C-alpha positions as a Markdown table, in Angstrom:
| # | Residue | x | y | z |
|---|---|---|---|---|
| 1 | Met | 11.0 | -24.3 | -0.2 |
| 2 | Gln | 13.1 | -23.0 | -2.4 |
| 3 | Lys | 10.4 | -22.9 | -5.3 |
| 4 | Ile | 8.6 | -21.0 | -3.1 |
| 5 | Ile | 11.3 | -18.8 | -2.3 |
| 6 | Asp | 11.8 | -18.4 | -5.7 |
| 7 | Leu | 8.6 | -17.1 | -7.0 |
| 8 | Val | 8.4 | -15.2 | -4.1 |
| 9 | His | 11.7 | -13.4 | -5.8 |
| 10 | Ala | 10.1 | -12.9 | -9.2 |
| 11 | Thr | 7.1 | -10.7 | -8.3 |
| 12 | Arg | 7.4 | -7.6 | -9.8 |
| 13 | Val | 7.2 | -6.0 | -6.0 |
| 14 | Tyr | 10.9 | -6.2 | -5.8 |
| 15 | Glu | 10.9 | -3.2 | -8.5 |
| 16 | Val | 9.9 | -1.2 | -5.2 |
| 17 | Ala | 10.1 | -3.1 | -2.3 |
| 18 | Ser | 13.4 | -4.2 | -0.6 |
| 19 | Glu | 13.8 | -7.7 | 0.9 |
| 20 | Ser | 13.1 | -7.4 | 4.7 |
| 21 | Pro | 15.3 | -8.5 | 7.4 |
| 22 | Leu | 14.1 | -10.9 | 9.9 |
| 23 | Ser | 15.3 | -10.2 | 13.6 |
| 24 | Val | 14.8 | -12.4 | 16.8 |
| 25 | Ala | 12.6 | -11.4 | 19.2 |
| 26 | His | 14.2 | -11.9 | 22.1 |
| 27 | Gln | 11.7 | -11.7 | 24.6 |
| 28 | Leu | 9.3 | -13.8 | 22.9 |
| 29 | Ser | 11.3 | -16.6 | 22.1 |
| 30 | Val | 12.2 | -16.9 | 25.6 |
| 31 | Arg | 8.3 | -16.5 | 26.6 |
| 32 | Ser | 7.2 | -19.2 | 24.1 |
| 33 | Lys | 10.6 | -21.9 | 24.3 |
| 34 | Asn | 10.9 | -21.6 | 20.4 |
| 35 | Thr | 12.9 | -19.0 | 18.4 |
| 36 | Ile | 10.3 | -16.1 | 17.1 |
| 37 | Tyr | 11.5 | -13.8 | 14.2 |
| 38 | Leu | 9.9 | -10.4 | 13.5 |
| 39 | Lys | 9.9 | -9.6 | 9.4 |
| 40 | Arg | 10.9 | -5.9 | 9.5 |
| 41 | Glu | 8.6 | -4.6 | 7.3 |
| 42 | Asp | 9.1 | -1.1 | 9.2 |
| 43 | Lys | 12.3 | -1.0 | 7.1 |
| 44 | Gln | 10.4 | -0.2 | 3.7 |
| 45 | Val | 10.4 | 3.1 | 2.4 |
| 46 | Val | 6.7 | 3.3 | 3.4 |
| 47 | His | 7.3 | 1.6 | 6.7 |
| 48 | Ser | 4.9 | -0.9 | 6.2 |
| 49 | Phe | 3.9 | -4.3 | 4.2 |
| 50 | Lys | 1.3 | -2.1 | 2.5 |
| 51 | Leu | 3.6 | -1.2 | -0.3 |
| 52 | Arg | 4.0 | -5.2 | -1.1 |
| 53 | Gly | 0.1 | -5.5 | -1.6 |
| 54 | Ala | -0.5 | -1.9 | -3.5 |
| 55 | Tyr | 2.4 | -2.2 | -6.0 |
| 56 | Gln | 1.9 | -6.3 | -7.0 |
| 57 | Lys | -2.0 | -4.7 | -7.8 |
| 58 | Ile | -1.3 | -1.8 | -9.3 |
| 59 | Ser | 1.7 | -3.0 | -11.7 |
| 60 | Gly | -0.4 | -6.1 | -12.9 |
| 61 | Leu | -3.3 | -3.4 | -14.2 |
| 62 | Ser | -3.7 | -3.6 | -18.2 |
| 63 | Ala | -2.4 | -0.4 | -20.1 |
| 64 | Lys | -6.1 | 0.4 | -20.2 |
| 65 | Gln | -6.2 | 0.4 | -16.7 |
| 66 | Lys | -3.3 | 2.1 | -15.8 |
| 67 | Ala | -4.2 | 5.3 | -18.1 |
| 68 | Lys | -7.3 | 5.6 | -16.4 |
| 69 | Gly | -5.0 | 6.0 | -12.6 |
| 70 | Val | -6.3 | 4.6 | -9.4 |
| 71 | Val | -8.3 | 5.7 | -6.3 |
| 72 | Ala | -7.6 | 4.5 | -2.6 |
| 73 | Ser | -9.0 | 5.2 | 0.5 |
| 74 | Ser | -6.3 | 4.8 | 3.9 |
| 75 | Ala | -5.9 | 6.8 | 6.8 |
| 76 | Gly | -2.1 | 5.8 | 6.5 |
| 77 | Asn | 0.3 | 2.9 | 5.3 |
| 78 | His | -2.3 | 1.9 | 2.5 |
| 79 | Ala | -2.2 | 5.2 | 1.1 |
| 80 | Gln | 1.6 | 5.7 | 0.8 |
| 81 | Gly | 1.8 | 2.4 | -0.7 |
| 82 | Val | -0.4 | 3.3 | -3.2 |
| 83 | Ala | 0.8 | 6.5 | -3.9 |
| 84 | Leu | 4.5 | 5.4 | -4.2 |
| 85 | Ser | 3.5 | 2.4 | -6.5 |
| 86 | Ala | 1.4 | 4.5 | -8.9 |
| 87 | Ser | 4.4 | 7.3 | -9.3 |
| 88 | Lys | 6.8 | 4.7 | -10.1 |
| 89 | Leu | 4.7 | 2.7 | -12.5 |
| 90 | Gly | 3.9 | 6.5 | -13.9 |
| 91 | Ile | 0.3 | 6.2 | -13.2 |
| 92 | Glu | -1.7 | 9.4 | -11.5 |
| 93 | Ser | -3.3 | 8.5 | -7.9 |
| 94 | Val | -6.0 | 9.9 | -5.9 |
| 95 | Ile | -6.3 | 9.1 | -2.0 |
| 96 | Val | -8.9 | 9.5 | -0.3 |
| 97 | Met | -8.0 | 10.2 | 3.7 |
| 98 | Pro | -10.6 | 11.3 | 6.5 |
| 99 | Leu | -10.5 | 14.5 | 7.7 |
| 100 | Ser | -8.8 | 13.7 | 11.0 |
| 101 | Thr | -5.7 | 12.6 | 9.2 |
| 102 | Pro | -2.8 | 13.8 | 10.7 |
| 103 | Lys | -0.8 | 16.3 | 8.5 |
| 104 | Ile | 2.6 | 14.3 | 8.4 |
| 105 | Lys | 0.7 | 11.4 | 7.1 |
| 106 | Val | -1.4 | 13.7 | 4.2 |
| 107 | Asn | 2.4 | 15.2 | 3.7 |
| 108 | Ala | 3.8 | 11.3 | 3.2 |
| 109 | Val | 1.3 | 11.0 | 0.9 |
| 110 | Glu | 1.9 | 14.0 | -1.1 |
| 111 | Gln | 5.6 | 13.7 | -1.2 |
| 112 | Leu | 5.2 | 10.5 | -2.9 |
| 113 | Gly | 3.1 | 11.7 | -5.7 |
| 114 | Gly | -0.4 | 11.3 | -4.3 |
| 115 | Lys | -2.9 | 13.6 | -5.1 |
| 116 | Val | -5.1 | 13.6 | -1.6 |
| 117 | Val | -8.6 | 14.2 | -1.1 |
| 118 | Leu | -9.6 | 14.7 | 2.4 |
| 119 | His | -13.2 | 13.5 | 3.0 |
| 120 | Gly | -15.7 | 12.4 | 5.9 |
| 121 | Asp | -14.8 | 12.4 | 9.8 |
| 122 | Val | -14.1 | 8.6 | 9.9 |
| 123 | Tyr | -12.5 | 6.1 | 7.3 |
| 124 | Asp | -16.2 | 4.8 | 6.1 |
| 125 | Asp | -16.7 | 8.3 | 4.8 |
| 126 | Ala | -13.3 | 8.2 | 3.0 |
| 127 | Phe | -14.1 | 4.5 | 1.8 |
| 128 | Ala | -17.3 | 5.3 | 0.5 |
| 129 | Tyr | -16.3 | 8.7 | -1.0 |
| 130 | Ala | -13.4 | 6.8 | -3.0 |
| 131 | Lys | -15.7 | 4.6 | -4.1 |
| 132 | Gln | -17.9 | 7.2 | -5.7 |
| 133 | Leu | -15.0 | 8.6 | -7.4 |
| 134 | Glu | -14.1 | 5.3 | -8.8 |
| 135 | Gln | -17.4 | 5.6 | -10.6 |
| 136 | Gln | -17.5 | 9.1 | -11.4 |
| 137 | Gln | -13.9 | 9.7 | -12.9 |
| 138 | Asp | -13.4 | 5.8 | -14.2 |
| 139 | Leu | -10.5 | 5.2 | -11.6 |
| 140 | Val | -9.2 | 1.8 | -10.6 |
| 141 | Phe | -10.1 | 1.4 | -6.9 |
| 142 | Ile | -7.3 | -0.5 | -4.9 |
| 143 | His | -8.8 | -1.8 | -1.9 |
| 144 | Pro | -6.6 | -1.7 | 1.4 |
| 145 | Tyr | -7.1 | -5.5 | 1.9 |
| 146 | Asp | -9.8 | -7.1 | 0.4 |
| 147 | Asp | -8.3 | -8.2 | -3.2 |
| 148 | Ile | -7.7 | -11.8 | -4.2 |
| 149 | Glu | -5.7 | -10.9 | -6.9 |
């Protein structure tokens, strides 16, 4: 087990993310007759675990890919994770968000250094447009969840 913990701590993600505390979930523990812990990823700068995947992916890009910049689609947490990660690494980021995205989320992405493009009525429209920008502007697409790297 210690070997796995050491590998986790060796990842580059700790350049931007903090180690999340664990909190006992008392009611869940009582109901399940076991001790249940919650990993408090809401304590991260972007209030989500999405920062980890975004940073791990972006930090692992080649120098050539980093120079191109990145593009992502999201209505919230992934957008903030990509914007912060790219900014910390000195990479330009374009974040495509649906037109219905709350202004507070748009502002958060912009404050973290992302260039926001509002497009489409629903997330799928934003995703499709981000994929289009990937091709048109030769950007690297950072998928919000489906990336085995």
